[in-house]
C-alpha positions in Angstrom: -34.8 3.3 10.7 -33.3 6.8 8.9 -34.6 9.3 11.9 -32.4 6.5 14.9 -29.4 6.5 12.9 -29.3 9.8 12.7 -29.7 10.4 16.7 -27.2 7.8 16.6 -24.8 9.8 14.5 -25.8 12.9 16.6 -24.5 10.7 19.4 -21.1 9.7 18.3 -20.4 13.3 17.8 -21.2 14.3 20.8 -19.6 11.4 22.5 -16.1 11.9 20.3 -16.1 15.9 20.2 -14.1 15.2 23.1 -11.5 12.7 22.6 -10.5 15.9 19.6 -10.9 18.7 22.2 -8.7 16.8 24.9 -6.0 17.1 22.3 -6.1 20.8 21.3 -5.4 21.6 25.0 -2.4 23.2 25.8 0.9 20.1 26.5 3.0 19.6 29.6 5.8 21.2 27.4 4.1 25.1 28.3 3.4 25.5 24.4 0.6 27.9 24.0 -2.3 27.4 20.9 -2.0 30.2 19.0 -4.8 32.8 20.2 -6.8 35.4 18.2 -5.1 38.2 19.5 -1.7 36.1 17.6 -3.7 35.6 14.4 -5.2 38.6 12.6 -5.0 37.3 9.6 -9.1 36.9 8.6 -12.1 38.4 10.5 -13.1 34.9 11.1 -10.4 34.1 12.9 -12.5 35.7 16.0 -13.5 32.1 17.2 -12.0 30.3 19.3 -10.4 26.8 18.5 -13.6 23.9 18.8 -14.2 20.4 18.0 -13.6 19.3 14.0 -15.8 18.0 14.6 -18.8 20.1 16.6 -18.3 23.4 15.5 -19.8 26.0 17.9 -22.9 27.4 16.6 -22.4 30.9 18.1 -19.6 30.8 15.9 -20.8 29.9 12.6 -24.2 31.0 12.2 -26.5 28.6 14.3 -24.9 24.9 12.4 -23.3 22.5 13.2 -22.6 19.0 12.1 -25.8 17.5 13.9 -27.4 20.1 10.5 -29.3 18.0 7.7 -27.0 19.5 5.6 -23.8 17.9 7.8 -25.6 14.5 9.5 -26.3 14.1 5.4 -23.2 14.3 4.0 -21.4 12.5 6.8 -23.4 9.3 6.3 -23.3 8.9 3.0 -19.5 8.3 3.6 -20.0 6.1 6.4 -22.4 4.3 4.0 -19.3 4.6 1.0 -16.7 3.1 3.1 -18.7 0.3 5.3 -20.2 -1.2 1.7 -19.6 0.4 -1.4 -15.4 0.5 -1.1 -15.4 -1.9 2.7 -12.8 -3.9 1.3 -10.5 -1.6 0.3 -10.8 1.0 3.5 -10.2 -2.2 5.4 -6.7 -1.9 4.2 -6.3 1.7 4.9 -7.2 0.9 8.4 -5.0 -1.7 8.6 -2.0 -0.1 6.9 -2.3 3.1 9.8 -1.5 1.3 13.2 2.3 1.8 11.3 2.1 5.6 11.3 -0.9 6.7 13.3 1.0 6.6 16.7 4.2 8.8 15.4 1.6 11.1 13.0 -0.4 12.0 16.6 3.1 12.7 18.3 4.0 15.2 15.6 0.1 16.8 15.6 0.2 16.9 19.4 3.7 18.9 20.2 2.6 21.3 17.6 -1.0 22.4 18.5 -3.1 20.2 16.1 -6.8 18.1 16.7 -4.8 14.7 17.2 -7.7 12.9 14.7 -6.0 15.2 12.0 -3.8 12.0 11.9 -6.6 9.9 9.8 -6.6 13.1 7.3 -4.3 10.9 5.1 -6.6 7.8 5.8 -8.7 9.8 2.7 -5.2 11.2 1.1 -3.9 8.4 0.1 -5.1 5.3 2.5 -1.7 6.0 4.3 0.4 5.2 1.6 3.8 7.0 1.1 4.0 6.1 -2.4 0.7 7.7 -3.4 0.2 9.6 -6.6 -2.2 11.2 -8.2 -3.3 12.3 -11.5 -2.5 16.0 -10.3 0.7 14.8 -9.3 0.5 15.1 -5.7 3.1 13.1 -3.8 2.2 11.0 -0.1 0.3 10.2 2.9 -0.4 13.5 3.1 -0.6 14.3 -0.7 1.6 18.0 -1.4 1.7 19.2 -4.5 5.5 20.1 -5.4 4.6 23.8 -4.8 3.1 23.6 -1.2 5.6 21.3 -0.2 8.7 23.4 -0.7 6.8 26.6 0.9 7.0 24.4 4.7 9.9 22.9 3.6 10.2 19.6 2.3 12.5 18.5 -0.3 12.1 17.6 -3.7 14.9 17.4 -6.7 16.3 14.1 -8.0 17.9 11.6 -5.7 15.6 12.8 -3.6 11.1 13.4 -2.3 10.4 14.5 0.9 6.3 14.3 0.5 6.9 10.6 1.1 9.0 11.1 3.9 6.3 10.2 7.0 7.8 12.0 9.4 8.5 15.1 7.7 5.4 15.1 5.7 3.7 15.7 8.4 5.5 17.9 10.0 5.0 20.3 7.2 1.4 18.5 7.2 0.7 19.9 10.8 2.4 23.3 10.2 0.2 23.6 6.7 -2.8 23.7 8.5 -1.7 24.8 11.8 -1.3 28.7 9.4 -4.5 27.4 7.7 -6.3 27.3 10.9 -4.8 30.5 11.7 -6.6 32.5 8.0 -10.0 30.4 8.9 -10.6 30.1 12.8 -12.6 26.3 12.1 -10.6 22.9 11.5 -13.6 21.9 8.9 -12.2 25.9 7.1 -8.8 24.3 7.7 -9.0 20.8 5.8 -11.0 22.2 2.7 -8.2 24.8 2.2 -5.8 22.0 2.9 -8.2 20.4 -0.2 -9.0 23.4 -2.7 -7.1 25.7 -1.6 -7.6 28.8 1.0 -7.6 31.3 -2.1 -11.1 28.8 -3.6 -12.4 28.8 0.3 -11.9 32.2 0.7 -13.4 33.2 -2.3 -16.5 30.9 -1.3 -16.7 32.5 2.2 -17.1 36.0 0.4 -19.6 34.9 -1.8 -21.8 33.4 0.3 -21.5 36.6 3.3 -20.4 32.8 6.1 -17.7 32.0 7.9 -19.4 28.7 8.5 -18.1 24.6 5.9 -21.5 23.5 5.8 -22.9 26.3 4.0 -21.2 26.3 1.3 -22.4 22.5 0.4 -26.3 23.9 -1.2 -23.8 25.8 -2.9 -22.2 26.4 -6.2 -18.3 28.2 -5.2 -17.2 24.9 -3.8 -16.3 21.9 -6.4 -17.7 19.1 -5.1 -14.7 17.1 -3.9 -13.8 19.4 -1.7 -17.8 19.8 -0.3 -17.2 15.5 0.1 -14.2 16.4 1.6 -14.8 17.5 5.3 -17.9 15.0 5.9 -15.6 12.2 4.6 -12.8 13.4 6.8 -15.5 12.9 9.5 -17.2 8.8 8.4 -13.3 7.6 8.1 -12.8 9.5 11.6 -15.7 8.4 13.4 -14.9 4.3 12.2 -11.5 4.7 13.0 -11.7 5.2 16.4 -14.0 2.7 16.5 -14.6 0.3 13.9 -16.3 -2.6 15.5 -19.3 -0.4 15.6 -19.1 0.1 12.2 -18.6 -3.9 10.4 -14.8 -3.9 9.9 -14.0 -6.4 12.8 -10.6 -8.7 13.0 -8.5 -6.0 11.1 -5.0 -7.1 11.8 -2.6 -3.5 11.9 0.5 -3.3 11.0 2.8 -3.4 14.4 3.7 0.7 14.3 7.4 2.4 13.0 9.9 2.1 15.0 13.3 2.0 13.3 16.8 2.9 14.2 18.6 5.7 12.3 22.2 6.1 10.9 23.7 9.4 9.9 26.2 8.9 6.9 29.1 11.3 5.7 28.5 9.9 1.9 26.5 8.0 -0.2 25.9 4.9 0.3 24.4 2.1 -2.0 21.0 0.9 -0.4 21.7 -2.0 -1.0 25.1 -2.3 0.3 23.3 -0.1 3.5 20.5 -4.0 3.2 24.3 -6.4 4.1 24.8 -3.7 6.4 22.1 -3.9 7.9 21.6 -6.9 7.1 18.3 -7.1 6.4 16.7 -6.7 2.8 16.7 -4.1 0.4 12.8 -3.7 0.2 13.5 -2.7 3.8 15.7 -0.1 3.6 13.5 1.4 0.6 10.4 0.6 3.1 12.2 2.5 6.0 13.5 5.3 3.6 10.4 5.8 1.0 11.5 9.8 0.2 14.9 8.4 -1.1 14.3 7.9 -5.3 17.5 6.6 -6.6 20.1 3.3 -5.7 21.4 5.5 -2.9 21.4 8.1 -0.2 21.5 11.4 -1.8 24.8 12.6 -3.2 24.0 16.5 -3.1 24.7 16.3 0.6 27.2 16.5 2.9 25.6 14.4 5.9 22.5 12.1 5.5 20.3 10.5 8.2 19.5 6.6 6.8 16.9 4.7 8.4 17.9 1.5 9.2 15.3 -1.5 11.7 15.9 -1.0 15.1 18.0 -2.3 17.5 20.7 -2.8 14.4 22.7 0.0 15.2 25.7 -1.9 16.3 25.8 -4.1 13.9 25.6 -2.2 11.0 28.2 0.1 12.0 31.1 -3.2 12.2 30.1 -4.5 8.8 30.2 -0.9 7.2 33.6 -1.4 9.5 34.9 -3.4 6.8 33.4 -2.4 3.0 36.2 0.1 1.8 35.0 3.6 1.2 35.4 3.3 -2.0 33.0 0.3 -2.7 30.5 1.8 -1.0 28.9 3.7 -3.9 28.8 2.8 -7.3 29.0 4.2 -10.5 29.7 4.1 -14.4 32.4 5.6 -15.7 31.4 6.8 -19.2 34.5 7.5 -22.3 33.5 11.6 -23.4 33.7 11.3 -26.9 34.8 14.2 -29.5 31.9 16.9 -29.4 30.8 16.0 -26.4 28.8 18.1 -24.4 28.0 18.2 -20.6 24.1 19.2 -22.2 24.7 16.7 -24.7 25.9 14.1 -22.4 22.7 14.6 -20.3 20.1 14.9 -23.0 21.9 11.6 -24.4 21.2 9.6 -20.7 18.0 11.7 -19.3 20.4 12.7 -16.5 20.2 16.1 -15.6 23.3 18.4 -16.1 23.1 19.4 -12.1 23.1 15.4 -11.2 26.0 15.0 -13.5 27.9 17.7 -11.7 27.3 16.7 -9.0 28.7 13.1 -9.6 32.0 14.9 -10.8 32.9 17.4 -8.5 30.3 20.0 -8.1 31.4 20.3 -11.5 34.8 21.3 -11.3 36.3 18.1 -12.7 34.2 19.0 -16.0 35.6 22.3 -17.0 37.5 20.9 -20.0 35.7 17.7 -21.5 38.2 16.4 -23.6 37.2 13.2 -26.0 38.9 10.3 -24.2 38.0 12.0 -20.9 36.1 9.2 -18.6 33.8 10.4 -15.7 31.1 10.0 -13.4 27.8 8.5 -14.0 24.9 6.9 -12.1 25.2 2.9 -12.5 23.2 1.5 -15.5 22.5 -1.5 -13.3 20.8 0.0 -10.6 18.7 3.1 -11.9 15.7 3.3 -12.7 13.5 6.2 -12.9 10.2 6.5 -10.9 6.3 7.9 -11.7 7.9 11.3 -11.1 10.3 11.1 -13.6 8.0 9.7 -16.7 5.3 11.9 -15.7 7.9 15.4 -15.7 8.5 14.1 -19.2 5.3 14.1 -20.4 5.1 17.7 -18.7 7.7 18.4 -20.2 7.3 17.6 -23.5 4.0 18.9 -23.7 5.2 22.6 -22.7 7.5 21.9 -25.4 4.7 21.8 -27.8 3.0 24.4 -27.0 5.8 26.3 -27.4 6.5 25.5 -30.6 2.8 26.0 -31.6 3.6 29.3 -30.1 6.3 30.6 -32.0 4.6 29.0 -35.3 1.8 31.6 -35.3 2.4 34.8 -37.2 0.4 38.5 -36.5 -0.9 39.3 -39.6 -2.3 43.3 -39.5 -5.3 44.3 -41.4 -3.8 47.8 -43.2 -7.8 48.7 -42.2 -8.4 48.0 -38.8 -4.7 47.6 -37.0 -5.7 45.1 -35.8 -3.7 41.8 -34.3 -5.1 38.7 -35.0 -3.1 34.7 -34.9 -3.3 32.4 -38.2 -1.1 29.2 -37.9 1.1 28.4 -40.0 
């Protein structure tokens, strides 16, 4: 039975690899994928672009995904999705219907294999609000530093890691860079999970350029050993759900929306009224927005509204006076108040207080009795990243105080430094 199952799995690899190969062809736009000559950052780039699920034997030390190591790892993860967490994985598959077409289009335009659009199945379950213990966010689970490196904005007002369009563009660019570094999509995905430095060190220690050769070593963590097999298993199931026992899936309809460009901030509930929809729908279409309104620190903002609602939105918003579209609370300055003390008292960053008050120009003279704008108490709420950031800051402060409380004791004999706590 095991031999038969392995044979069927190998047949599916051969069959489905054709789809991925097709996605790697030069698109009609005439844009050419990065060639070996164009990517000289690593010796491993001497391999041509190959399908994710079938690396060439001549290029990977005689191993491909039909090797016993690969087959066993993939088979184990197929069992995970079809047995242990089948109900949860069904939800992920259904949710994928909303974003797959959009993500595949973006990947194709950037010459990245379209099947990589299934990566969010194992990263986030296609949940734009997914948040990990490592503070990775969004469908592609970017940490903040990598997200910013690839052009995503993360500030008090918005977190573009949650934006399905912008985060997919960033993920495509990052994965394409990783492929340029390693010359293998399997290694690129492993580096996406573990970091390129860890994969480079693992390859150097094993003298290999093959992802599968790393699975029986101690040079990468278990999570990374399971990452590519899990992706392949998820992709096989997603492409042929009925063959794996996933029948009658109720896929979410593909994401469709209109976009209106606003030249000033607007409360999201006001935007919902203008689009004649719910506040939940506006938030669902704009998951990157963290606050009660569109960002107040930009001169214009493209807001997504339900498909076909541009005309009615434009008509309705024209009837609302500009001063009534954006809510703030007025705070009366007390004697001894400073911007910093108001920030500490309210939990609102200094930079945000400045943005709400003419970029800080009106705050240069802060006298008792003066009124300044603050976020509206009745609409403001703090999200998980606010809470986690506060915890991290508190932890850093504790470590700083602990270090400051240490004394340096110098002995007269050794003249060496030793540290003791008060």
